[in-house]
N, C-alpha and C positions, 0 to 999 in steps of 0.2 A: 769789234763782237763784243758782247756780257759775257763776263767773270762769273765762272759761278757759283763760287763762294760768296761772289759780294751777293748775285741773288741769294745766295740763303743767308746772310744777315741781313737783308729785304722784309727778307719772310720773316724771322723773328720779329721785327722789329713790326710787326705787323703780328704777329703773336705775343708780345709782350709786352708790347704799349709803348715803352723807354730804352735811349738808347743807352742809358745805367744798367736797367737789367740786360738788355743783350750784355753789353763789357760785360755784367758780373756774369750770368751764363760763358761766354766760352771764351774765358780768361784771355777778352782783349781788355786794354783801356778805353773809354769812352770816347778820347779825342782819336782814338784811331779807329775806332768802331764809324766816328762821324764823317775823317777823312776816306776810307775805304767809300763808306753811302755817296757823301758828293763824286768820286771815280764813277761811279755805277749812270748817277745823274749826267754827267758829264759824255758818257758811252752811252748813253739813251738819248741825249739832246734836249732832256725836255722832263720840267720839275717834277722828280717824283713825291719830296715829302715840303710837308711846308709848317714857319713855328705857329705853332697855340700858347702865349706865353711863356713859358719855356718849359715848354715843352713842345714834341713835334707830333703831327700827323700825316697821312700816309694823302696824298691827292689821289684823285680820278683813276691815273694815269699807272699814279702808282700800285694802288690793288692795282689792276689791271696786270699787270708785271708780275704783282708776288702770285697770281693764278699759274701763270708761264712758269715760275721757275719749281713753282710744286709740279707738275708735269714733267718739268726737266730735271726737277731730281731723283723722283719717282723714273724715269726711262735709266738718271745712272745707277740706280739702286739696280733695278731689271740686267741689265748691261752687266756687274758685278758682281750678281747671280748666274750670267750667263758663262764669265768667264771660272770661276770659281768647278760649274759642274763642267768646264773645258779640259781644267788641270786637274779633275781628278784627286782623289787620293784627299783631306781635309784634314787641318794643320794651320795652328793657326790660333791666337786668343777669342772667347765668344764672352763678350761684356751682358751678361744674365740681370735682367735686377728682377727682386723677390719679395714679396712681405712675408712679416713674421714666419705666419702658420702653413702658408706653402714652403716654405725654408727647410722645416721642420719634420713638414711631415710624406712632400710628394720629391723635393727636388732634389735630394741624398741619391734616390733610386733608379731619378731620371740621369744622373751625373753618373754613378755607375755602369749603366745602361750603354752613355753614350761613352764612357774609354772602353770599355769590351770591345763596340763597334768601330770606336775614333780615337786608336791611342793620340793620333797626330795631330786632335785638340785638346783645345787648352782653356775652358773654360774658367770663369769668371765672374763669382757670384759675389752683387752686390743688395743688400738690404732697402727698400725701391718701397715708402710708398706709393702707394698707384697713386694721388694726384699729384706726384712732381716725376713717375716717369712721363711720358708724354712731350717735356721738356723734356729731359737728358735724352730720348731715343731721336727728340728733335738735332740734340749738338751734339750726335755721336758718342755721347758718354756710356749707350745702354747700346745694343746691341739686337739686343729680345727680351721680354720680359712679362712678368706674370702683373693680370689688372685683372680687380674685382669693383663691381655694379651690385648696390644694395635693390628693390624696390621702394624704395622713399630715394633714392638718393644715386638713380641713373646714370648709368655713364652720359657724358655728350662726344657729337661727334667729334675728333679731333684730325683737320685737315693735317698733309701726311702722313698719317696711321694709318696702318688697318688693324684689324683682329682676328682672331680663327675663339670660340670657343671650345670649353676643357671641364669645365665641369657647375652642378648647381650643389650648394648645401644646405640643406636643414638651417633654422638661425633656436636660440633657446630663451628664454627669462630663464635666465639664473637666479637664484633668491635661498638666506639661510633654512634650512630646511626645523630649527624650532620656531620662524616666524610665522605666526598667521594675519596672514594677509586678511584685510577689508572682501568680504564675504563679496561677491559678482554676480550677476546673472552670465545664466550657460550659453545665450543669446547673443550679439554681441550685432548691432547695425555693421554696418562699410564705417568707417569715418570720412567724413566731405574731404575729394581732393587726394584719398588717399591712393594708392595701387588698386592695379588689378587682385583679386583678392588676399585686400588686407583686412577686406571681415568679417561674417561667415559665422565659426563657431562664437569662439573665442577672445580671439585675441586683441580686440580692443576691452574687452572685459577682466581679462587679466597684467595688461598691460596699467591701466586703470588701478586694479585692487593697489598698484604700487604708489598710486600717487601721487602720499606721503612717507612715501621711504625714503633712503639718503641712494643715490644714482651713484655707478662706478661706469665714466665714460669714461673714452678714447681721451687726448686732450685732441684740443682743436683744431681746426685747421687740415685734421684726418677727414675719408666720408665714414672710417667707425664713430666716429663723433658727430658726425653731421643724422647719420644712422639710428642712432637714439633717439638722439630731440627730434630729429622728422615723426621718427615715429609715436611720440611719446604724444608730441600734439598732435597727432591726427588722432589719436583715442583724446585725445580733450585736454589734456595739462603741458605742461611745461618740469618737467625733470628740475628736481633738487638735486644740484652736482656736487657732491660730498668727494670725488675721488676721480683724480684723471690716470689712467692707467693705461699704458699701450699694447705690453703682452699677458695675456689672458688667461694664461699660467696661473700670474702674479691677480689678472682679475677674479679670477677661483680661489684665490685663497682670500682672497680682501673679503668679497660674500662670506667662506665659510666662517672667517673669526668675526661675522653679524654688523660688517663694514657697511652692507649696501647688497643694492641689488644691480642687475646686467643685462643686459643683450646678448649671445656672445654667440659665435654662429660654429657650426658642427666640427667641424676644424681645430678648435679651437678647446675644444669635449672630450678628445682622449683621452686613454686612458684612464688605467682604473675610478669608479664612480665613487666619488667622497660623500660617506654619508650625512657630511654637513651642508650638504649644496642638494637646494630640491632644482631640476632643471622641469622648464616646460616650454610643448613643445611650441612655434607661432609658427603663424600662416607666412608670415615671408622669405625672401630666402636672398642668398651670398649668391652669384654667378661668377665664376671664376675665368676670364680669355689669357687668351695670348696672344702681348703687341709687338708690331714689329713697324719699322718705317715700310711705308708704301712703298711697295715692285724687289722687295724684301723678303717674298714671304719661299717664291722661288729660290732663295738663295744656303746650298746645300745644306750650310753648316745650324742654319734655323729652322729648315729642317727635318735636317736628322734632329734636334731636341725637341721642336713640338711631338714627334715620333714614340722621343720615351720619354716625354710630361707621356706622354695618354697613354701608355704603358706604365705608368707608374700610378696611375690615379687611383688610387683604393677603391674593392666591388661598390663597398654601398651609397658609392656617388659617383663612378661608375653609370650603376643605375640610371640616375637621374639628369645625367649630361647635358649639356643645355644643347639644344641643335637636335635633340635625338626624339 
């Protein structure tokens, strides 16, 4: 009989690529991971891994078994959800991942509603960049998470995970109000390779009008950083990055100080308008989804959190909610 815990290790190896990465993600030693995968090979009765220099890769049988592992793990999530429903009354920890703007603007109200309806549930929020959510969910470090994607950075399908749409945000170019950007035409054709709707009235022109300005982006490796760089490249230039900041309130403070321009989402510009910052609406959008392990969507705690989140979405976002 194949061991589910070892199947999970094989799946993680298929996703992460190296035994060292699997060991680090799951808090094992590399030798322990290798040993357990060796036991799995003996259980399977044929090679699942083959050496490639200093690394390993899955054999065809190993890749085939990963597909079965995904199905087995999904059914286990469904079984856990069924048992939780049968027990009745939600209790225990619910580990939630969320990015900063959602943590500030939406999650608190959702937690308040959740506590009122399910006082035995203990939600535990960790700020998590969407790029790291998939690994955290598959490793069991999170039960549910908010993730986002941009027009220029669409989300790739993640085996073993499922998502549900929550809301859509507008995007803005933030520039110093005292700045006089280069004169730009009112109309701009859709840039080659850009997303649907990326051209139109003025998005390319607005961005090109600041091609020589210093830019403020998120840190490299984040979706927000990739979004700004790709949007500018689609408009015909590569931004000259001066500052790398992840928190949008700080980004806007730097813009107000004349330190550069930035692309920011709608939830990043909430609060009183700063007269030192000029915001120009762009045609691109940021879409936020709720993510969880495949099969866990029916878990009462995950479903309850999703319901509370949807009720907490601000009215100006609810009207453009994804999927409506």
